[in-house]
N, C-alpha and C positions, 0 to 999 in steps of 0.2 A: 429207603425215604425216612420220615421222622414222625415226629408228634404232632400232632394236629389236634388246636385244641377246639375246636367245631366238630370232633367225633366222639368228644365227651361229653357225657351228658349225666344225670342224675338221675335214678329211679325213685331213692326213695331216701329220705334223712330222718333221724331220728335219734336222740338221745347221744349226740356227738358221734353219730356213725352214719356215715352216707355208704350207699349201693349204687356203683357206676356202671354203666354203660359204656362201652370203646368199640369203635370198629375200625377197622383198618386193612389197608393190602399188604401190610408189612407181617413178614413170617413170623413166627415163634423166637428166633435167634435175633431178631429186630427188638421186639416186644422186650426180651430177657436183657438186652445190654444195658449195662451201666450208664445211668444219667436219660436213659430215653424218655420220663417222664418228669425230667427237672424243671419243665415249662411250666408245670402243674402245682411247684411246691406250695404256693398259697392256700390251694384249694383242697389238697391230699392230706390226711390225717393218719396215723397209725391206726394200722387194723381196718380202715375203710378196705370192702373187698370191690372186684371191677369183674364182671361178665365181658369178656373181649369177642368177639368175632375176629377171626386171625386170618390175612391170606384170602381177602376175601375177592380177588381178581385172579387167583390159582386155586389151592388146594384148599377150600375153607375148613377152618373149625373151630371150636370156642373151646375157650378156657377159662378158668375164675383163678384170679391173680387177688394175694392180700399185700398191702401197703405193710411192707417191715420197717420201715424207717424214714423219716424225714427230719434231718438236722436244720432246716430254714433256708438252703441252697442245694440240696440232693436230695431225691426220693428214692426209695429201695422199695422192688416188688420181689415177689416170689409167687410161685404156682400154690394155689392153697390146693391142698390135701386135706 
């Protein structure tokens, strides 16, 4: 599948930081594919955090991700640890 803007929502915003929630039927490999969040490049900023509900139609899991890069045309995320 692919990123769906309707499944991304803001949980909190303060001091140029946003905490996001995203839910998807995609698995972890899909979420971590380069370019997955590129369509949201105008909204996502460096160090924003995501709570992501993954594989909601299979083996559901929840992971935290951080935006590690945004060059204006592509977004990079990584598992937050």
